[in-house]
N, C-alpha and C positions, 0 to 999 in steps of 0.2 A: 504493500500499499504506500503511495507517495506522500509526501509531507503535507501537501495542501489537504488531500483527503482525510488525512489523519487530524489535521487542525480543525477541519469542518466537523468531523465526527465529535472530537473532544468538546467543541463550542456547543454542539447540539445537546450532547449529554449533559454539559454544565447548566445549559439554561433550562433543561426541563427539570433536573435536581432542585433547582432553586424554585422553579414554580411548584413543585411537588411539597417542598419543605413548607413555602408560603402558604399553601392551602392546608396543609395539615396544623400549622401554628392558628390559623384562623378557625378551624374545627375545633381544635382543642380548647381555645381560650375564648370563643364566641359566648357571650353572656347568655344566661337562660332565657331572658326576655329581649332578644336583640331588637325586635320591631315594635311590638306593642304590649303593653300590660292591660288587659282586659278587666274593667273593674265594673261590678254589679254594685248600684247604689240607688237608693230611693231618693229622687231629687226633689221632693217635696218636703224637705225635712230641716227646714234652718233652726239654727246656723250651722248645723253639720253638714248639711247636702240640700243644696238648691241650684238653679240655673240663673245665671247673670249673664247678661249680653251673649246670649246663646252658648254659654259656657257652663260646666259644673264648677261651682263655688261653695266656699264653706271649709269648716275645720278638716273634714274627711279629705275634701278635694285638695286642700294645700298639703295636707300631711302625706297623701299617697303621690303627691308630685315630689316630695322630698324622697320617698322611698324609689320611686321610678327613675329618679336621677342617678341614685346609687346603682341601680341595675342597668344604666344605659338604656333606658326605654322609655317609650312615650305613653302616659295612661289613655286609654280609651273607655270612657264611661258609658255604660250601658243602663240607661233608667229603666228600673224594675220596683214594683210596687213591693214594700217591705216583706209582706207574708209569702212572697214568691221568690225571695232571695235564695235561700238555702237549696230550694229545688233547681233553680237556674244554675246555681253553683254546681250541684252535683250531676247536672245534665250536660254539663261544660259549655254552658253559655258564656261564661267569663272565668278567669284566672283567680280572682280574689273578691271577696266582698269587702267593701269599705263604705259602711253605711251605719254607723253608731249601733254595731250589733253586739247586744249585752252577751256576755260570757255567763253561760248557764250550764248545769251538768246536764240537762237535756239535749241541749244543742251540741255539746261537746261528744255526745254519742253519733253525731250525724256529720259533723265537720271538726276539722282542727283548728285552734286559735293561735293567733300572734298577738298577744296584749299589747296595748299602747296609750290606754288613757282611763282615768277614773272620773266616774260622776255618779249620779244617783237620780231615784225618781221623786216627784213632788206633786202637789195637789194645785190645780189651777180653778179658781172661783170667778164668778162674775164681779167686778170692781163695785163697791158700794151695796152688794148684796149682803143681808144678814147672816147669809149661811157662808161662813168662812172656816171649812174644817181644817183642823190641823194634824188628825191622825186618822188611820183606818176605822177605828172603832165609831167614828162619827158619821161614816158613810152607810150604817145598816139602813136598807129601805129607799137608799138614795141611788139614782142613774150616774153611773162615772162613764165618760167618754174616753177611749183610748185608740190609738193606732192599732190596726189588726196585726195581730200575730206578736205583739209585745211581750216581753218576759213577764211583765208584772201583771198581765191579765191572769195567768194561772196563779201567781201568788195571792193576788187578790180573792179569786175564787175560793182558794184554800184558805185564806184567813177568814173568809166570810162565816164559816161555820162556828169557830170557837168564840169570835168576837160578837157575831149576831144571832144566828140560829140557835145555839146552844143556849142562848140568854132569853129565848123567845120572841126575838126580833126580826123582822124582815130581812133576808140576805141582801148582800151588795148586789146591786143590778148593773154589771158591766156591759156596756155597749160598745162594740168595735166599729172603727169606721176604715175605709181603705187608706187614707192619709191624714197625719196629724192636724192640717188645716181644717179639714172637715170635721174634726173632732172639737176644736176650738169653736168653730161656727155654730156647732150643735150647743156649746154651752151658752154663747152669746144668745142663740134664738130660743134658749130653755128648752131645748129637746132633751137635754141632759142637766144634770144639776151641777156637776163638775168635771173636771178633766184630769187625767194622771198621765204626766209625761216627764221626760227628761228635764233636770233642772235649768240646763242650758237653753233647751227648747222652749221651756216655760217662760223664763226671763226674757227671751227675745219675743215671744209671741205677746206677752203683757206689754213690753215696750212699745212694739208696733201697732197694736190695737188700741192701747189706751182703755179698753174695756174690760179687761181681764186683769187678775192680780193672782201672784203666787201666794197661796195662804197657808202653806205649811214648810217646814224643813224638810231635809232630805229623809225620806221613809225607807227607802230600798237603796243602800250604796251598791254600785255597779260598776264592774270594769267592762271597758269595751275593748274588741278585739277584732282584727282582721281575719276574716273566714277563709280557710283553705280547704279544698277537697281531699279527704282522707287519701293516703297513697299517692298524693301529687308529688311527683319527683322534683318539683320546683318548690317544696316547700322550704327547704334548708336554705336556698339561695335566698328566698324572700325574707326569712326569719334573720338572716345575718344581715341583709339591709335595714330592716327595721330596727335592729339593735344598734347599729351604727348611727341611725337618725335619732334615736331615742337619748344617745350622749351628747347631740349637738346643741349648740347655742341657738339656732334657728328654732329647734323643737321646743326649747324652754320658753323663747319669745311667743311661739304659737299657743303654748297653753296659758300664758298670762293675758294674750288677746283674747281668748275665750273663756277665760275664768275657770279653767279645768286643771286636774292635777295628774301627775305621772302616778303610776301604781307600783307596788313592792312585789317581790317574789312570794312573800308570806300570802298577800292579798290575791295573787293570781292562783295559788293552791286553795285558799279559801272559796273563791269564786267557782273553781271547777268543782269543789265538794260540796257546793250549796250551803256553805256554813259563813259567807262573807257577812259581818255585822256593821 
């Protein structure tokens, strides 16, 4: 073989080896969410999730944007009513739920959680109305509005027996609505007596409507987590990204902006065991 042919063959082999190595590096180190992170969220739930200027906005939207940045991904929000979020996740409609999803033992049997914030449920009454309940025991025989599928619906129904029925009083009458704004409207129109909702949501709606007021302190302390389908191979990557965000100054500023708190490992364990007080 002459020298020119040998040089051409060597050049050809070198070029293809470089291309192969480059391809292998790309495959091996390609982020788990290289293109987009599909996010299921109920965008009717301010201040956590809502639509502003045709885009998802609120605490969860800002938080998941930080997580997506760590993943080198673009968040793609899929607006889904709250009661259908877990079903949507488990049927592959989206990669993760970021929709103020309360961590409960019941839900933990269906999906995996990645905790990221602490909040709690409160009562919302009509401003100026004589009925200003401060605890569940005051709701016997009363109609209580709630977003459909909320964790506290089960809790209130369970509490109704010892607090009301066993004492010869009428049970708490929980009425579920497709969205939180519809539950709030039901209070204002006197279709229900009070509303039970997340504290951040409650103060937001009270401030915006000027017709409602938060009548109680936190009744049920709750942790919120991202929801991931069980067995999802992307869980570890997502969990690592969340942990990194939780240590950032940007996350601390976000908590302060929305009057929320971080959770502790002990609280996470208690939430999943159903013993969070």
